[in-house]
N, C-alpha and C positions, 0 to 999 in steps of 0.2 A: 841375514836371512829372515830373522823375525820381522823386521820392518817390511820386507818385500811380501811376505805371507800376509801380513796385516793390511797391506795396500791393495792386494789382489781384488779385482772387481768381477771378473768373469771366469778365469781358469787358472788353475795351478797344476803344473806337471812337475813332479819331483822324481828323479831317478837316483836311487841310492846305490852307491858302489860298495859300501861297507855297512853292515847292520849296526856297527858301533855308533854311527851318526844319527841313528833313530832313537831320539830321547823322548822322554815323557813330554817335555816342553814342545818338541816338534809335533808330536801326535796331538797335543792339545790345540796347537795353532791350526793344524790341518782340520781338525773337527770343527773349530770355531769358524773357519772359512766355509766349510761345507754348510754349517748351520745358517750362515748369512747368504746362502744361495750360490756360492762359487763352486764350479765344477772342479773336483779334486781327483787327480789320478796319481798313483804312486807306483813306480817301477822298481823292482828289486832284482837281485842276482839269481835267486833260486827258489824252488817250490817251498822249501822249509820256511824261509823268511816270509814268503807270500802267505802261507798258512798262518803263521804267527801273527803277522800284521793284519791279515783278513779278519781275525777274531777281534783285534783292537779297533779296527776301522771298518765296522760293518756297513756304514753308509757311503764308503769311499771305494772306488775301483782300485784294486791292487793287482798288478800283473808282473810276470817275469819278463824283464826288459829285453833280453836277447842281445844286449850291448856288452859283449864279453870283454872288450878291452878296458872296461872300467877298473877291473881289479888287477890287471897286468898289462905290460907293454910287449909288443912284438920286437922291440929293439933290445939287443943285448946290453946288460948293465943298467937298464932303466928300471929303477925300483919305485917309480912314482905310481901312486894309486889314486884314482878319482874318488873323492869322498861322496860328492853329490852333484847332480845337475838340477838346476831349478829354473823353470820357465814360467813366467808370470804373464798372463794375458797376451801371449804370443809376441811380446815386445820387450821383456826384461829378462835377463839371464844372469845366473850366478853359477860359477863352476868352481868347485873346491878340490884340493888335492893334498895328499900326504906323501912323504918319502919314507920308505921302510929302510931301516938300517940292518946290518948283518946281525946285530944283537937281538933283533926281533922288535925293537922299539921303533916308533915312528915319530917324526917331528910334528910340530903344531900344524894344524890345518891352515892352509892359505887359500885365498879365493880371489877370483877376478869377477868383475861385474860389468854389465853393459846394459844400456837402455836405448830403445828406439827400434822400430820395426826394420829400418834400413841400416842399422848398425851392423858392421861386418861380423863382429863377434856373435851378436844375437842371431844373425842369419845363418852362420855356419853351424853353430851349436844346435839351433832349431832343426836344421837339416840332418845333422848327425844323430840327434835324438830320434828323429822320425825313422831312420833306417833300422833301429833296433826294436821297434814296437811290433809285437805280434798280435796282442789282443785289442789294443787301442787303435783307433783309426788314424794311421800315420798322416793321411791327407789333411786331417784337421790341424795337425801340428805344423805342417809345412806351408799352409796357406799364407 
């Protein structure tokens, strides 16, 4: 993720499924990208996280994503949680996930990555991300 954020040239959209993935290192990279002229948008799960991050990321648009399925699945027995969705320059995607155990622990974060505007993974995730945007112009993401 660090490499992708550093490579971004025009736009970063990151949607966070769990506040635990928002580290100081991530915030520093997002600020650095914004400082070099990259448009940075951060989607979060709820208003409390939005308010918290809004203070830390004053020059970056932070919004409540509306993508409710990030934190839970509609399928019985599926305890997979999406950690983050990252879209770089509309053509590179990273999706990470955790699995919650009954003990309350979760396994290590795993991720898949795709590059290319016509890559199937990139296209489907770009469209899925656009369905949950309330404040951000979803048309810009799905172009």
